[in-house]
C-alpha positions as a Markdown table, in Angstrom:
| # | Residue | x | y | z |
|---|---|---|---|---|
| 1 | Met | 49.0 | -23.0 | -14.6 |
| 2 | Arg | 47.4 | -19.8 | -16.0 |
| 3 | Ser | 46.3 | -21.6 | -18.9 |
| 4 | Leu | 44.7 | -24.7 | -16.6 |
| 5 | His | 43.3 | -22.0 | -14.6 |
| 6 | Lys | 41.1 | -21.0 | -17.6 |
| 7 | Ile | 39.7 | -24.3 | -18.7 |
| 8 | Val | 38.5 | -25.1 | -15.8 |
| 9 | Arg | 36.8 | -21.0 | -15.4 |
| 10 | Ala | 35.3 | -22.0 | -18.4 |
| 11 | Leu | 34.2 | -26.1 | -17.8 |
| 12 | Arg | 32.7 | -24.4 | -14.8 |
| 13 | Arg | 31.3 | -21.7 | -16.7 |
| 14 | Arg | 29.4 | -24.1 | -19.1 |
| 15 | Leu | 28.1 | -26.3 | -16.6 |
| 16 | Leu | 26.5 | -23.3 | -15.3 |
| 17 | Asp | 24.7 | -22.6 | -18.5 |
| 18 | Leu | 23.4 | -26.2 | -18.5 |
| 19 | Arg | 22.0 | -26.0 | -15.4 |
| 20 | Arg | 20.1 | -22.8 | -16.2 |
| 21 | Ser | 19.0 | -23.8 | -19.6 |
| 22 | Asn | 15.3 | -24.9 | -18.5 |
| 23 | Ser | 13.1 | -22.3 | -19.3 |
| 24 | Ala | 9.7 | -23.4 | -18.3 |
| 25 | Leu | 8.4 | -23.3 | -14.9 |
| 26 | Ala | 6.0 | -26.5 | -14.1 |
| 27 | Val | 2.9 | -25.0 | -11.7 |
| 28 | Val | 1.2 | -27.0 | -9.1 |
| 29 | Trp | -1.9 | -25.5 | -7.6 |
| 30 | His | -2.8 | -25.9 | -3.8 |
| 31 | Lys | -5.7 | -23.5 | -3.8 |
| 32 | Arg | -7.2 | -22.9 | -7.4 |
| 33 | Arg | -10.1 | -20.1 | -7.3 |
| 34 | Asp | -11.9 | -19.1 | -10.3 |
| 35 | Gly | -11.5 | -15.2 | -10.6 |
| 36 | Ser | -8.3 | -15.1 | -8.8 |
| 37 | Trp | -5.3 | -13.2 | -10.9 |
| 38 | Leu | -3.3 | -16.6 | -10.4 |
| 39 | Asn | -6.3 | -18.5 | -12.1 |
| 40 | Arg | -6.8 | -16.4 | -14.8 |
| 41 | Asn | -2.9 | -15.8 | -15.5 |
| 42 | Phe | -1.7 | -19.4 | -15.3 |
| 43 | Ala | -4.0 | -21.8 | -16.7 |
| 44 | Ala | -1.8 | -24.4 | -18.0 |
| 45 | Ala | 0.1 | -26.3 | -16.5 |
| 46 | Leu | 3.9 | -24.9 | -17.4 |
| 47 | Met | 4.5 | -21.4 | -17.7 |
| 48 | Val | 7.3 | -20.6 | -20.0 |
| 49 | Pro | 8.6 | -16.6 | -18.6 |
| 50 | Pro | 9.5 | -14.5 | -21.5 |
| 51 | Pro | 13.6 | -13.5 | -22.4 |
| 52 | Ile | 14.3 | -10.0 | -21.0 |
| 53 | Ala | 16.6 | -6.9 | -22.4 |
| 54 | Leu | 18.3 | -7.1 | -19.3 |
| 55 | Glu | 19.1 | -10.7 | -18.7 |
| 56 | Arg | 22.5 | -10.6 | -20.7 |
| 57 | Arg | 23.6 | -7.3 | -18.3 |
| 58 | Ile | 22.1 | -9.6 | -15.3 |
| 59 | Glu | 24.0 | -12.7 | -15.9 |
| 60 | Ala | 27.3 | -10.9 | -16.7 |
| 61 | Leu | 27.5 | -9.9 | -13.2 |
| 62 | Ala | 26.3 | -12.8 | -11.1 |
| 63 | Ala | 29.2 | -14.5 | -13.0 |
| 64 | Arg | 31.5 | -12.0 | -12.2 |
| 65 | Thr | 30.0 | -12.3 | -8.3 |
| 66 | Glu | 30.7 | -16.1 | -8.5 |
| 67 | Asp | 34.5 | -15.3 | -9.2 |
| 68 | Leu | 34.5 | -14.2 | -5.8 |
| 69 | Gly | 34.4 | -17.0 | -4.5 |
| 70 | Ala | 32.3 | -18.1 | -1.3 |
| 71 | Gln | 31.6 | -15.4 | 1.1 |
| 72 | Pro | 31.0 | -15.5 | 4.9 |
| 73 | Leu | 27.5 | -16.5 | 6.2 |
| 74 | Trp | 25.6 | -13.7 | 8.5 |
| 75 | Asp | 26.6 | -14.6 | 12.2 |
| 76 | Gly | 22.4 | -14.6 | 12.6 |
| 77 | Tyr | 22.7 | -17.7 | 10.6 |
| 78 | Arg | 24.8 | -19.5 | 12.7 |
| 79 | Glu | 22.6 | -17.9 | 16.1 |
| 80 | Ala | 19.1 | -19.6 | 14.0 |
| 81 | Tyr | 21.5 | -23.0 | 13.8 |
| 82 | Arg | 21.9 | -23.3 | 17.1 |
| 83 | His | 18.3 | -22.6 | 18.2 |
| 84 | Asp | 16.4 | -24.0 | 15.2 |
| 85 | Pro | 17.5 | -27.6 | 14.3 |
| 86 | Asn | 15.1 | -27.3 | 10.8 |
| 87 | Val | 18.4 | -25.2 | 9.4 |
| 88 | Pro | 19.6 | -28.2 | 7.1 |
| 89 | Gly | 23.3 | -28.1 | 6.5 |
| 90 | Ala | 23.6 | -25.1 | 8.7 |
| 91 | Ala | 26.8 | -26.2 | 10.3 |
| 92 | Ala | 28.9 | -28.0 | 7.5 |
| 93 | Ser | 30.3 | -24.4 | 6.3 |
| 94 | Phe | 29.5 | -21.2 | 7.0 |
| 95 | Glu | 30.4 | -19.6 | 3.7 |
| 96 | Arg | 28.5 | -19.5 | 0.2 |
| 97 | Ser | 28.9 | -18.3 | -3.3 |
| 98 | Ser | 26.6 | -16.9 | -5.6 |
| 99 | Glu | 25.7 | -19.5 | -7.3 |
| 100 | Gln | 25.0 | -21.2 | -4.3 |
| 101 | Val | 21.8 | -18.7 | -3.4 |
| 102 | Arg | 21.0 | -17.2 | -6.3 |
| 103 | Ser | 17.7 | -17.8 | -8.6 |
| 104 | Gln | 18.3 | -19.2 | -11.5 |
| 105 | Pro | 17.6 | -17.7 | -14.7 |
| 106 | Val | 13.9 | -18.7 | -15.7 |
| 107 | Met | 12.9 | -18.3 | -12.0 |
| 108 | Gly | 14.4 | -14.6 | -13.1 |
| 109 | Arg | 12.1 | -14.1 | -16.1 |
| 110 | Phe | 9.4 | -15.2 | -14.3 |
| 111 | Phe | 10.2 | -12.5 | -11.1 |
| 112 | Ala | 10.3 | -9.6 | -14.1 |
| 113 | Trp | 7.3 | -11.1 | -16.3 |
| 114 | Leu | 6.1 | -10.5 | -13.1 |
| 115 | Ala | 6.9 | -6.6 | -12.1 |
| 116 | Ala | 6.1 | -5.9 | -15.5 |
| 117 | Asn | 2.7 | -7.3 | -15.5 |
| 118 | Arg | 1.7 | -6.6 | -12.2 |
| 119 | Lys | 2.9 | -3.1 | -12.5 |
| 120 | Pro | 3.5 | -2.9 | -8.7 |
| 121 | Gly | 4.0 | 0.4 | -6.5 |
| 122 | Leu | 6.5 | -1.4 | -4.0 |
| 123 | Val | 8.2 | -4.9 | -4.7 |
| 124 | Val | 9.9 | -5.8 | -1.0 |
| 125 | Glu | 12.7 | -8.8 | -0.7 |
| 126 | Phe | 14.4 | -10.5 | 1.8 |
| 127 | Gly | 17.3 | -11.7 | 1.6 |
| 128 | Ser | 19.1 | -9.7 | -1.5 |
| 129 | Ala | 21.7 | -12.4 | -0.6 |
| 130 | Phe | 24.4 | -11.0 | -4.2 |
| 131 | Gly | 21.4 | -9.3 | -5.3 |
| 132 | Val | 20.4 | -11.8 | -8.6 |
| 133 | Ser | 16.8 | -12.2 | -8.0 |
| 134 | Gly | 17.1 | -8.5 | -7.5 |
| 135 | Met | 18.6 | -7.9 | -10.6 |
| 136 | Tyr | 15.7 | -9.5 | -12.2 |
| 137 | Trp | 13.0 | -7.7 | -10.2 |
| 138 | Leu | 14.5 | -4.5 | -11.3 |
| 139 | Ala | 14.6 | -5.5 | -14.6 |
| 140 | Gly | 10.6 | -6.2 | -14.6 |
| 141 | Leu | 9.8 | -3.2 | -12.4 |
| 142 | Gln | 11.7 | -1.1 | -15.8 |
| 143 | Ala | 9.5 | -2.8 | -18.1 |
| 144 | Ala | 6.2 | -1.8 | -16.1 |
| 145 | Gly | 7.6 | 1.9 | -16.3 |
| 146 | Arg | 6.8 | 2.3 | -12.3 |
| 147 | Gly | 7.4 | 0.7 | -9.0 |
| 148 | Arg | 10.7 | 0.9 | -6.5 |
| 149 | Leu | 12.2 | -2.4 | -5.3 |
| 150 | Leu | 13.2 | -2.2 | -1.5 |
| 151 | Thr | 15.8 | -4.9 | -0.2 |
| 152 | Phe | 17.1 | -6.2 | 2.9 |
| 153 | Glu | 20.3 | -7.9 | 3.4 |
| 154 | Pro | 21.9 | -8.2 | 6.7 |
| 155 | Asn | 24.9 | -9.8 | 6.1 |
| 156 | Arg | 28.0 | -6.9 | 6.0 |
| 157 | Val | 29.8 | -8.4 | 2.9 |
| 158 | Trp | 27.3 | -9.7 | 0.8 |
| 159 | Gln | 24.9 | -6.5 | 0.9 |
| 160 | Pro | 27.2 | -3.7 | -0.4 |
| 161 | Ile | 27.7 | -6.3 | -3.1 |
| 162 | Ala | 24.0 | -6.4 | -4.1 |
| 163 | Ala | 23.9 | -3.1 | -3.6 |
| 164 | Gly | 26.5 | -2.6 | -6.2 |
| 165 | Asn | 25.2 | -5.4 | -8.3 |
| 166 | Leu | 21.6 | -3.2 | -8.5 |
| 167 | Gly | 23.3 | -0.4 | -8.8 |
| 168 | Ala | 24.6 | -1.4 | -12.4 |
| 169 | Ile | 20.8 | -1.9 | -13.2 |
| 170 | Gly | 18.8 | 0.9 | -12.3 |
| 171 | Gly | 18.0 | 3.3 | -9.6 |
| 172 | Asn | 14.5 | 2.7 | -8.3 |
| 173 | Phe | 16.1 | 0.5 | -5.5 |
| 174 | Thr | 17.0 | 1.2 | -1.7 |
| 175 | Ala | 19.3 | -1.8 | -0.2 |
| 176 | Val | 19.1 | -1.8 | 3.4 |
| 177 | Gln | 21.7 | -3.2 | 5.4 |
| 178 | Asp | 19.2 | -4.9 | 8.4 |
| 179 | Thr | 16.5 | -8.0 | 8.7 |
| 180 | Phe | 12.8 | -6.9 | 7.1 |
| 181 | Glu | 11.7 | -7.3 | 10.8 |
| 182 | Ala | 13.4 | -4.8 | 12.4 |
| 183 | Ala | 13.5 | -2.5 | 9.7 |
| 184 | Ile | 10.9 | -2.3 | 7.4 |
| 185 | Asp | 8.4 | 0.0 | 9.1 |
| 186 | Arg | 11.7 | 2.6 | 8.4 |
| 187 | His | 11.1 | 1.9 | 5.1 |
| 188 | Leu | 8.0 | 2.6 | 4.3 |
| 189 | Ala | 6.1 | 5.9 | 3.4 |
| 190 | Pro | 3.1 | 6.9 | 5.4 |
| 191 | Gly | 0.6 | 4.8 | 3.8 |
| 192 | Glu | 2.3 | 3.0 | 1.5 |
| 193 | Lys | 1.9 | -0.5 | 1.2 |
| 194 | Val | 3.3 | -3.9 | 0.3 |
| 195 | Asp | 2.3 | -5.3 | -3.7 |
| 196 | Ile | 5.0 | -8.0 | -4.0 |
| 197 | Ala | 6.8 | -9.7 | -1.4 |
| 198 | Phe | 9.6 | -11.9 | -2.5 |
| 199 | Val | 10.8 | -14.1 | 1.1 |
| 200 | Asp | 13.8 | -15.9 | 0.5 |
| 201 | Ala | 15.6 | -15.4 | 3.8 |
| 202 | Ile | 16.2 | -18.2 | 6.7 |
| 203 | His | 13.8 | -21.0 | 5.2 |
| 204 | Thr | 12.2 | -22.7 | 8.3 |
| 205 | Gly | 8.8 | -22.2 | 9.3 |
| 206 | Asn | 9.2 | -20.6 | 12.8 |
| 207 | Phe | 11.4 | -17.7 | 10.7 |
| 208 | Val | 8.8 | -17.9 | 8.1 |
| 209 | Arg | 5.4 | -17.7 | 9.5 |
| 210 | Pro | 6.5 | -14.7 | 11.5 |
| 211 | Gln | 7.6 | -12.9 | 8.8 |
| 212 | Val | 4.4 | -13.6 | 6.4 |
| 213 | Glu | 2.6 | -12.2 | 9.4 |
| 214 | Leu | 4.1 | -9.1 | 9.3 |
| 215 | Leu | 3.8 | -8.7 | 5.1 |
| 216 | Ile | 0.0 | -9.5 | 5.6 |
| 217 | Ala | -0.6 | -6.3 | 7.7 |
| 218 | Arg | 1.4 | -4.2 | 5.4 |
| 219 | Leu | 0.1 | -5.9 | 1.7 |
| 220 | Ala | -1.8 | -3.8 | -0.7 |
| 221 | Pro | -5.3 | -5.1 | -1.9 |
| 222 | Gly | -4.1 | -8.1 | -4.3 |
| 223 | Gly | -1.5 | -8.3 | -3.3 |
| 224 | Leu | 1.2 | -11.5 | -3.8 |
| 225 | Ile | 4.0 | -13.0 | -1.1 |
| 226 | Leu | 6.4 | -15.1 | -3.1 |
| 227 | Leu | 8.6 | -18.1 | -0.6 |
| 228 | Asp | 11.6 | -19.1 | -2.1 |
| 229 | Asp | 12.8 | -22.7 | -1.2 |
| 230 | Ile | 9.7 | -24.2 | -0.6 |
| 231 | Asn | 11.1 | -28.1 | -0.6 |
| 232 | Phe | 14.6 | -26.6 | 1.3 |
| 233 | Ser | 13.6 | -29.0 | 4.5 |
| 234 | Ala | 10.4 | -31.4 | 5.6 |
| 235 | Asp | 9.6 | -28.4 | 8.0 |
| 236 | Met | 9.9 | -25.9 | 4.9 |
| 237 | Ala | 7.4 | -27.8 | 2.7 |
| 238 | Asp | 5.0 | -28.4 | 5.7 |
| 239 | Cys | 5.2 | -24.4 | 6.6 |
| 240 | Trp | 4.2 | -23.9 | 2.5 |
| 241 | Asn | 1.4 | -26.4 | 2.8 |
| 242 | Arg | 0.0 | -24.7 | 5.9 |
| 243 | Leu | 0.3 | -21.2 | 4.3 |
| 244 | Ala | -1.0 | -22.5 | 0.7 |
| 245 | Ala | -4.1 | -23.3 | 2.2 |
| 246 | Asp | -4.5 | -20.7 | 4.7 |
| 247 | Pro | -8.1 | -19.1 | 4.4 |
| 248 | Arg | -6.6 | -15.7 | 4.0 |
| 249 | Val | -5.2 | -17.0 | 0.7 |
| 250 | Ala | -7.2 | -16.1 | -2.3 |
| 251 | Ala | -5.2 | -18.6 | -4.7 |
| 252 | Ser | -1.7 | -20.3 | -4.3 |
| 253 | Ala | 0.7 | -22.1 | -6.6 |
| 254 | Ala | 4.1 | -23.6 | -6.6 |
| 255 | Phe | 6.5 | -22.7 | -9.5 |
| 256 | Gly | 9.1 | -24.6 | -10.8 |
| 257 | Gly | 9.4 | -26.9 | -7.6 |
| 258 | Arg | 11.0 | -24.1 | -5.7 |
| 259 | Val | 8.8 | -21.2 | -5.1 |
| 260 | Gly | 5.7 | -20.6 | -4.0 |
| 261 | Leu | 3.2 | -18.0 | -5.0 |
| 262 | Leu | 0.6 | -16.7 | -2.6 |
| 263 | Glu | -2.4 | -14.4 | -4.3 |
| 264 | Phe | -4.2 | -12.4 | -1.2 |
| 265 | Pro | -7.9 | -10.6 | -1.5 |
């Protein structure tokens, strides 16, 4: 029985490795403006994020987290589903494993590349989930030699797991067990601005649009806002398209059909 369990685990790992093997991200423009940082850096139709030194360690921690199995969703997600029918599939199961919610390695390398090249003072992420995307952001900050990650996760089960994973990569982070909306101003230093933000919480327009407005008010000049799962549902796709065309946005593009990036003046 134990040998069968090992075989199943090995097959599962192999399937995950095959799924993660993509090395390029398609770039689809929504607003392309001469002189924008996005336009200067993503002229090609494909972006191939370079490998990072810490990827093997990050992926080992991600695999260990996946072995914990499915963990309960935040109670606020249940409440959101009761009031917002645009949370697809929420009623089917109120548990998720790390692999179900994580960013895949090619996207993680993209996050690390962004942090390494932009050299931000502050990256804000919500939600942390199990900390996989945060580990890639931390790796990029370490390559940049500056900056910190401020990450929010209200789930009392998930957040300690995320904090443990992040701590295994570096110390230049603050992991907050709360929502971004409730806690952001308690964790910004006087005059501190957000250079890069990664919005990865409840994927509906009713949640994302107000969150983006809060970020814009706290964004540094030339700041970037990334939205995860822009094709999560028709509602989320509509939310992304509206934000990508917003007149306040200098340039906007989607990467890998999953993450939308907004550049502000």
